[in-house]
N, C-alpha and C positions, 0 to 999 in steps of 0.2 A: 318723585321717581328718578329724576336725574340729579346728579351731584355735579355742579359746575365749578371748575377751578380756573381762576384768571391765568392766562398764559401770555397774553400780549395786549398792550394798550398803546394805540398809535400816539395819543397825546403824551403819555408818560414816557414811552420808550423812544419816540422819534421826534415829536414836535419840539420838545424842550431842547434837544440837540440841534435841530434845524434853526431854531431861533438864535442859538449861540453862533452858528455858522454865518447866518445873515448879519448878525451884529459885527462880526469880524470883517465881512465884506464891506459893510457900510462904515466901518471904522467908528462904531459907536459902542458905548459900554453895554447898552441893552437895547435890543431891537423891539420896538413897540408895534410894528405893523402886523397885519394878519398874513398867515401863510396857509394856503389851501393845499393841505397834504392829503394824498390819496394812495391807497394800496392798489398796486397794479397786478402783482402776481406773487405766488408762493411756490418756490422751486422744491425739488425733491428733497433736498437736505434741510428744508424748513426755513431757508433764507427768504426774507420778505422784501420784495422790490416795491419801491414807492417813488412818488414824484411830488414836487411842490413848485409853486411859482415864486421865483426869487424876487428880492427887493428891487433889482435893477432891470426888471422886465425880462428875465430869463426863466427857463424851465429846467429844473435839475432832477436827475434820477439818482436815487441812492439805494443802498442795500442794508438791511438790518440782519445781523448774525445772531441767531438765538442762543448759540453756544457761548460766545464772548460778550453778548449784550452790547455790542458796539455797532455804530453806524458808519457807513463808508460812502463817500461821494463817487459815483461811477461816471457820470457824463453831465455836461451842461449845454443846453441849447441857447444860442445867443438871442433868442426871442421866445415869446410865449407860444407854446404849441399844445395841442390836445393829444396826449398819449393814450391810445385806446388799447394797446397790447404791448407787452414787453417781456423779454426773456434773456437770461444771462447764462453763458456756457459755464461748465464746471470749472474750467481753468481761469475764469474771469478775465479772458482776453478779448471776447467778442460780446457785443450787446446788440440784440435784435429788437427793433422798435417799429410799431405801426402807428402812424399819425393820422388822426381824423382831420382832413383839410377844411379850412374855413372858407366857405363859398358865399359869405354875406358881404355886404358893403362893396368896397372897391374891388375885392377879390373876385366878385362874381363875373366881372368882365373878362377875367383871364381864363384861358382854357386849362384848368387844372383838374386833376382827378380827386375823388372824394377821400381816397386812402393812399398814403405813401408809406411803403415798407422799406426800412433801412437796415443795413448791417454795418455796425460801427466798430472800428478797432479802438480799444481803450487801454492797451498796455504797450506803450503809452497812447494817449489820444492821437490818432493819426489820420487814417483814411475812412471815408464813408462811402458805402456802395448801396445804390438803389436796387432793391430786389423786385419790387412791384409798385406800380402806379395804376390803380384800378378804381372803378366806381362802386366798389362793394367793400364790406368790412373784411379785414384780414387778421387772423390770429397767428402769433409766432410762438414757437416752443422748441427749445433745444432738447435733444436727447441727452440723458445723463445716466451712464452705466455705473454699476457699483464699484468697479475696479478703479484704482487710482491711475488716472491717465494723464497726469501732468507732463510726463515726458513725451507724450504722443502729440504731434502737431497736426491735429485735425479735429473738426467739430462737425456736428450734424444737426441741421435745423429743419423743423417742420413748419410749413406755411399752409394754413387752412383758410380757405376763402368762403365767403358767403355765397359764391356761385356754385359751391358744392363739390369742390375737388381739393385734394391734399397733395402737396409736393414736398419731397425730401431733398434738401440741399446738402451736398457733401463739400465742406469748406476745408481746403488744405491751407495750412499755415507754415510760415517760416520764421526763423529767429535771426534777427539782425543786431549786430553790435553787442551780442551777448545777452541783451535784455529786451530788445524790441521784438514784439510778436505781431506780424502782419500777415495779411492774406497773400498766398503764394501767387495766384493767378486771378486777380479780381475780374479781369475781363472775360475769363472763361467760366465764371461762376454760374451763369444761367445754363450752361451746357451740362453742368453736373446735376441739374435738377432731375429727380426721378418721380414720376407720377405714382403715388401710392393708392389713392382713392379717386375714382372717376366721378361718382355722384353720391351725395348724401343729403339728408334733410335734418339729421341730428347726429352730433358727434360728441364723444366724451374722451378725455385724456386721463390716463391713470399713470401718474409719474412714478409711483412707488414700484409698479411692476413693468413700466415702459410698454404699456399696451394702449392701443387706440381702438375704441368701440365706435361703430357708426351704424346708422340705419339707412337703408336704401330701398327703393321700390323693387318688389319681387316681380320680375318681368314674366315669369312662368305662371304665377297665380295658382299653382297647384296646391300649395299648402297654406299660404297666407298672403295678405296684401303687401306686407313689408318683410324685408330680410335683414336680420340683425347679424353683423359680422364683427369679428375681433381680429385685429392685426397685431402680431407680436414682433417687437423689435429686439434683436439679439445683441450680444456683446460686440459682434462684428458690425453692428448697425445696419445689417441687412434685415429685411422684414418679409413676412408672408402672412396670408390669411390662414388662421388656424381653426376658426370656428364659424359655423353658419347656423342660424336659428330662425325659422319662419315665425312671424308674429302677426296676430290679428289685431289691427288698430283701426280706428275710424279714419275715413278719408280726410286728407289734408290735416293731419294732427298738429302741425307746426306752421303757423302763418308765415314765419320767417325761419331761416336756418337757426337751429339751437346749438350753442356751444356750451359744454359743461366741463368745468375744471380747467378752463383755458384762460385764466386771468379775469380781470374785472374791467369792463368798459364803462366808464362813467359818462361817456358822451353818446351812448346809445340807450334809449328808453325802452326797457322791457315792459310788455303789457301782458302780465300773467293771466288776466281775465280773458284774454283772447286765445290762450293756449287750451287746446282740447286735451292734450296729454302732457304730463310731466314724467320724465323717464330718467332712470339712473341705474348704473351697474355697480354692484357691490361684490367684492371677492374677499376670500380669506386664504391665508397661506397654506392651510392644511387641506386645501382641495375643494373649496365650495365656491359657487358662483350663483348670484341671484340677480336677475334682470327685473327691476321693479318699475312699474308705471301705474299712474292713476288717471282717472278720467271722471269728472263730475257728470252726474246724470243731467239730461237736457233741462229738467225743471229745477235743478240745483238743490233738490231736497234729499238727494242720495249721492253718496260717493262710492265709486267702484275703484278698487285698486287690486293689482295682480302682482304676485311674486312668482316668477319663473325660476324654480330651483333646479338648475342644470345638474348639480351633483346628486339630486334625488330623482331625476328623470320625471319631474312632475311640475305642474303649476297650480297655484291656489289663488282663486279669485274671491275677494271679499266685497260684500255690498253692505254699507253702513247707512242707516237712516240718520238724517241730520235734523229732523223735526218737520213740523207741518208748515203750510203756507202762512198760517196765522201767526206763527212765532217770528219775531223779528230776526232777520239774518244779521249776525254780529259782524260778519265780514264776507264780502263777495269773493275773496281770494280763496278758492276752494281746492287748492292743491296741497297735499300734506308734505311734510318733510320726511325723507327716508334717512334715518340715522343709524349707521352700523356700529354696534358695540359688541365685539367678539363675534359669536355666532348668532347673536340676537339682532333683529332689525326692528327698530322702533319707527312706527308709522304715526306721526303726530300732526294733528290738525287743531290749531289753537281754538280754545273755547268749546271743542266738540269731543274729541276722544284721543286716547293714546293706546296703541296696540303694540305690545312688545312680543314679537313673533319669534318663536324658537325654530330656527332653520335646521336644527339637527334632529329634533323630535317633533316633526310637523304633523304626524298622523292625526292626533287628537287636539281639539281646540283647548282642552283643559291644561295643556302644558305650555300655552302661550297666555300672557296676561293682557286682559282688555279692561281699560278703565274709561269711564265717561263722566261727564258732569264737571262741576267746579273743583272736585277733589284732585283732578289730574292736571290742573293748569301748571305748566312748567315755567311760566313767566318768560316765555320766549316770543318775541315778535316775529312770527314765522315769515312774514312778508319781507323782512329785512335780513333774515338769517340765511347763511350759506353753509352747507356741510362740507368740511374739509376732510380728506382722507389722510389720517395721520400714519406715521411709520409704525406706531404701536397699535396693533389690531384690537387690543382690549378696550380702546377708547376712541372717541371721535373728537374732532375740533369743530367748534361752531364760530363762524365769523359773522359779526354784526357790522355790515358795511356802513350803517348810519353813524355808529359811534367809533368804529375802527378797533373794536375789541375782539379778541379771540379767547374763547373759553374751551377748556378740555371737559368733555362730557363723559361721565361714568354713571353706571347704574348705582342708585343709592341703597346700600344694605339697610340703613336705618328705616327708610320708607317701607322696604319689603318686610322687615321685622314688625313694623307697625301694622301691616296688613295681616300678618300671622296672629299678632296678639289681640287685635281688635275683635271684640265679641260679635259686633254687628257693623262691619264697615259700611258706611253710607246708609246705615239703618236698613239694610237689605236682609231678606230671608236667607237661611243657610243654603238654599238651592243656588243662590247667586254668590255667596261668600265662599262656599267650598271650592269652586273652580279657581277663584282668585287666590285662596290660600294654597291650593295645590300648585298653581303656576309660580307663586312667589317662593314656595318651599323649594321647588326644583331649581329655580334661578339661584337661590342662596346656596344650595348644596352642591350643584353641579358646576355652575359658572363661577361662583365666588367661594367655593368650599375650601380653598387652600388656606384661608385665614383661620388659624386655630381659635382666636377670640370670637370670631363670628360663629364657628361651629359650637363653641361652648354656650353661646346665647341661644342657639337653636335647641340644644339639649335641655337648657333651662326651660325653654318654652314647652318642650315635651313633658317635663316634670309638672308644669302648671296645667297641662291639657292632656291628662293621661287617657281619658275615655276617647274612644275612636269617634271620628266625625261621621256624619250621616252618610257620606258618599265615598269616603276613602279612609284607610288606616294610616295615620301619620307615622307610626313606628315602622311599618313596612316600607313606606315611601322613604323615610330617612335612611334605612339600612340599604335598600336597593340603589337609591340615587347616589349615596356616598360611595358605595362600592363601584358603581359605574364610573364616577369621576376618577377614582383611583386607578381603575383598570383599563380605560379605553386607550390610554397612551397616544392620544392625539391622532388616532386613526379613525376616519369616518366610516370605514368598512365594518366597524363593530357596532355601529348605531342600531342596527336592526337585529343584532344577534345576541348581545349581552342583555341581561335583565335591566330594565330601566325604571319601571314603575309597576306596582302591584295591580294597577287598574287593568292591565292586560290579562291578568289571571282571573278576573271576575267572570262568573258565568253570565251575568247580565249587568252591563255597565249602566250606572244611573244616567238618566236623561240629562241632568244638569251638567254632566261632564262632556256631553256630546254636542252641546250647542251653547251659544252666547246670546242673550237677549239683545235684539236690535241688530244682530250681525248674521248675515247669510254667507256660508262658505261653500264653494264648489271646487272640486279637485279634478284636474285632468291629468291622467297618467300617460307616460310614454310620449314625451315631447320629441320633436323631430330634430334634435341637435346633431350636427354632422361635424366631426373633427377632420381637419385636413392638414396636408403638408407634414412638417416635422413634428407637429403636435402629437402625432401617433407614436413617435418614438422618443419623445423628450422625457427626461427625468424631472422630478420636482413637481411643481404645481399641475402641469398638464397631465402627467402620468397619474397623479393622485386623483385629479378630477375625472379622468376617463375610468380609472379603476372603481371609484366610488359610484359612478353612474352605471357601469356594467354590473357591479355587484348588487346595486339596488334593483336593477331590472331582473336579475336572477332571483333575488330574495322575494320580490313581489310575486314571482311565478310559483314558488314552492310553498307548501303548507307549513305553517308554524315555524317560520325562520327564527323568531325570537325565542331564546331559551326560557322556558317556564319552569321555575323551580318546583312547582307543585306536581309536575308530571312524573316525578320520580317516586311518588307516594307508593305506587304498586310495587316497585322494586324494593323500596324500603321495608314494606310489610313482609315481603318474601324473604328478605335478608334477615329480618328479626326472627323469623320462624326457624331458621337454621340453627341446630343445636350443636352439631359436630363441626370441627374445623375442616375446611375444604380449601382447594386451590383458589377458589373465588374469594373466600374470606382472607386468605393470605395476601392476595392481590390488593384487596381493600386496605389491609393493614399497612402494606408498603406505601400506598398513597397517603395514608394518614401520617406515617413517619416523615414523608417529604414535607407535608404541610407544617407539622409541629416543629420541624427543624428550621422553618422559616419564621416562626413566631418569635417575637422578642421575649425571651425568657431570662434575660440578664437580671440577676439579683431578684429572683422571684420572692425571696423572703422579705425584701424591702418594699414590695408593691402594696398598695393600699388594699386591694381586693384579692383574696387568696384564690386565684384561678390557676389552671395548668399545674396543679400540685398533686393530682391524683389521677388514676386511670378510671375513665368512664367508658366501659366497653361499648355501650350503645352509641354514645356520641362519637367515639372513634370509628365505629362502623359507618355511621352516617357521614362523617367527614370523608372517608375513603370513597363512599358511593357518590357523593357530590362531585368530587374530583373526576371520577370515572365518567359520569354522565355529561358533565360540562365539556370535558376533553373530547368525548365522542361527538358532541354537537358541533363544536368549533371545527374539528377535523372534517366533518361532513360539509359544512357550509363555507369555510374559509381555508381551503387547502393551500392557498397562496402564502399564508403566513408561515407554513412549515411546522412539522410536528414538534421540533425542539422549542420554538417560540410559543406555540400553543400550550405545550406542557408547562413551560415557565409561567405563562400568563394565568393558567388555571390554578396552579399551586399557589401562586401569589394572591389570586382572587380569594381563595378559601382562607388562606392565612390572614389576609387583611380583614376578612369577615370576623374571624375570631378576635383579632386585635381591636376591631371596632367595638364589639360588644364589651370587651374589657374597658376600653376608653370611655364608653357611655357610663359604665358602672362607677369607674373612678371619678368621673365628673359629678355624678349625683352624690357619691360618698363625700366629696369635698363640699358640695353645696349644702348638705345637711350636717356636715361636721361630725360624721360618725367616727368613733374611735374603736380601739380593740374590744371594748366591752360589748359592742354590737355582735361579737362572734361567740359570746358565752350564753349559757342557758339559765343563769341564776336569776335574771331579772326579766320583767315584762318589757315589751318593746316600747320605745318612746315614739312620739308623733313623727319625728324624722325617720326612724326606722320603719314605721308603717308606710311612709311615703316611698321609701326606697323599695320596700317589699312590693308595693303596688306597681312601681315603675318596673321592677324585675318581672313581675307577673305579666305585664303588658308586653315586655320583650319576649317572654316565653310564648305567649299567645301569638304574637306576630311571627316568630320563627317557626312555630308549628304550622301556622297557616301557609307559610312559604316552603315548608319541609326543608329547612336549612339547619345545619348543626350549630350547637352551642359549645362554648369552651368547656373542656373537662373541669369539673368542680362547680359548674353553674348550678346544677340541681342540688348539690350539697348546701351551697350558700343560700339558695332560695328556701329550702326546707328549714334551715336554721333560723332564718328570719320569720318564717311562717309559724314555727312553734313558739316564737317569742311574741308574735303579734296577734295570733288567732286563738280563740278558745279551743280547748283540746278536742271537743266534739266536731268543731268546724274543720280543724286541722285533719282529723281522720277522714272526714267527708272529702276533702280535697285529694287525699290519697286514694280513696275508693273510686273517685271519678277520674282518676288518671291525671289530675292537674299537677300534683306533686309526685316526685319520684324518690323512693327511699334508697339512698346510696349507703354502701357499707360504711363509708367514712362518717356520714351523718349519724347513723344508728349507733355506731360504736362510741362516738362522742356523747350522744344522748345517754347511753347506758352508764358511762363513767362520770359525766359531769353533773347529771341530775341526781339528787338524793332519793332515797327510797320512801318518801312520804306516801300517804295513801293515794293522793291524786297522781303523783308521778309514777307509782307502781301500776296503777290502772292504765296510764298512758303507755308505759313500757310493755305491759302484757298485750295491749291492743296492737302495738306496733309489731311485736314478735309474731302474733298470729297472721300478720300480713306479709311476712317475709318468706321467700322461698327457702326450702329446707336446708340447702348447703349454707346459705348465709346465716340462717337461724342458729345452726350448730356453732358457727364461728363466733357469733355474737354472744352466746352463752358464756364463752370463756372470758369475756370482758366485764361481765356483770357480777358483782359480789352480792349474791342473794341465794337463799336456800334452794329456790327453784332451779337456778342455774347450776348449783352444786349437784342437785339430783340428776339433772340432765347430763352433766359431765360424767357422773358415775355410771349412768345407763349406757352412755356411749363407750365408756371404758370397758365395761363388762361385755357389751356386744362385740367389741373389737377382739377381746380375749377369746370369747366363745367361737367367733367366726374363724379365728386362727386355728382353734381346736377342731372345728368342723372340717377344715381343709385336710387335716391329718386323718380324721376318722371316716371321711367320705360322706358326711351328712351336709346337706345344704340348709342353712338356717333361714327360713322364710316365714318367721312368726308374724310379720306385719301383713303377710299376704292373706292370712285366714282370719276372718272376723271373730272366730270363737276363742282366740287366745288374747289374753290381756297382758301386755308387756310391761306392766308397772313393776313387777318383781321378776327380773330376767332369769335368775337360777331356776325358779319354779317353772317358768315358761319353757326353759330349755329342757328340763326333766320331762315335762309332759310331751314335748316334741319328740324326744328320743323314744319314749314308750309308745307313742303313736306310730312312729316309723317302724319299730320292732314288730308291733302288732300287725302292721300292714304286710311285713315281710314273712310272717309265720305261715305255715301251711294250714289250710282249712280242711279239717277232717271230713266235713260234710261234702266237700267237692271231690275227695278221693274215693269215698265209698258210695256205691250205688244203692245198696239195701241197708237202711238204717231203721232200728227199732225205736221209734219215737216215744213209745210208752216207757221203755226202759230208761231212756235219757231223762225223761221227765221225773221219774221216781228217784233216780240217782241224785238229781239236782235238788229235789225236795229234801232228801235224806241229809245231804251235805248242809243244807241251810238249817235244819233243826239241830244238827250237831253244833254248828257255829253259834247258834243262839243258846245253847246249853240245855235244850229240852230233852236231848237224848245223848247217850254216851256212844263213843265211837266203837 
């Protein structure tokens, strides 16, 4: 699941250099003694501070620069000391050190403190100032801003004590003799100290963002036993509390004060089995904050871990079963690692489980990947592992203090692809493998989808797994998830608005997507986070975090905040029923023109798949409708983005949809090596063409289910492959059931490219019967056949006679009366004229009231006998 890349090796990158330095000190060619080298701290820029015991009874502190791969000696103590904390200012002029004092042997008779904190001038090595001498542990950490401050002679140092308070020292420097940098007023240093925190039981430093998180007791007890706070340090090195969050934790969760990300104390023994809670704060630059903490159940057969998603205004608590009492406990260290990778948080407990939690789409468990058993072992000794927060948010660094190695941890696309391809991962039923597949698919598409090679492998997987899975449609998921990745533009406010998964459109979501075996999840909405101070008006992270939280609260309160493509079905049916042009239709066409102008149509004749080369009026109308409805939805729920940005986002969204379909087709075209012969009618389809037809049919099925448009030309291409691959009677059934759509481009090519053999004639006649009359008349002009010639002749005569009728005042409506047979139009026309004249003639029986019926009868009989030749006139 994790791909580990070696980043730093203490023995390779430091110890070998240390041995050379000790050899030069001892004036020997090669130093054969042992050097006890230990990592002390990792600064914001990635520099690694370390110490070692020298050959002459000294203790030296050095720095490893990851950019130059060089080591630098910073300071040497003339005796062996126990360095418990260390930090270097950005200008590399001051070194802050906390020493654990030795109180054994002869030293125990001397009244000395357990911890001595020093501030040392090292450019050049000059003066040493004692900052603290106390009987508790002290951590030191310099503030380091992003700006280049080498010309500014001041540094700012945090001192964090085990007694539960934090002081900030403002150290003024001065330059002497052009190169010496010393403290300006070392005697007044204690007066510059500023109390930042009064009382804490847990504290975490975030060097990347220059924030201090700490946990204190909530004296009011109105919302929670503990109060989580965040202190932000600004470029001016002033600070203020910007966030407060009440938390419910067990009483006395930390036996001793817990320091997180404040260096490594090799002289203090941690006892994790005594810890009731392990806690860590994880943030992301696009405006997300997660407060993570775990607590094993009292019988240690169950683990409870909670993720407070501040940006989502909710918290999620998971309870995971770890087995029964009869099963041997592999490890009594029952606190997991929280590993941030992008917007995923990996909760890992060795030998038990790995939970890859999606903090952007956290509503449903099926979008987070849960693995248990031997298949998920990451080969990490979690007891010795420390998670480092790297500058690159797409990965994390893991430090193994035992070996001194640092690895960069990334999600493994190969492992996720293996989850997709495996028929029965872990030999489990589909009810368990489907959620794993769905979570893996979304991780690959949304989080890692920028890799074109990876996307191609997923499309190949779709080719090999065309039939829909039991609980979700993989084609719909591929289309929606890929579009979501392309369109959200790193704004968390779109998470609950843009379509993300077709699962939300299901009338009844399968039970296997709503739960994970062995995991119970409870969600608490509307956490009581309070923003304070300048955080309410700051730009960047804090403004994004507040906006995301407020927008989430609003979207949770309104019905159907997420745009559902299937909801436009009624509007689409209504639009299709319109026969005459209208202002609404013109508006839809304007939307379509905007979209198609965004589509990459450069060198269309050179493209593998012939799309966007014809007018498909139905798809053009659906494109315009999709733009209109999505724009309306975003304007209603995200007015902050502005109409101009929303319009651009929507047009780009639909354009990328059409390009995505073309990209999918071009990928399968290359996979099956289809050439130009695939576009002709003369041969039956090959197995590769049959696979492409099946693939295109599944895309059509998925898009119709989502009520999304297809690129113009798609129906033509699908019908062309269908007539090559399917028997003629099956092809006609697909048309009758609405699966295939007869386009004018397809029918015209069929008429001209297919010969007039008996089978082909039957097919052509069958297709002509299924065409609307206007298209039928146009198609007759393209078919060289006696039937088409007769049809053309009839149309020609009808046109001439209709022209004549306009001059004579007669309206030719021969098709309106079933009594007339239009096969021979001149005769039909003559009969029509006589009928109309007869109707216009005066009726003598209506004009005369008294009629001699006997006389009329005898006269008619006389005339009949004369006509028959029985009598003379």
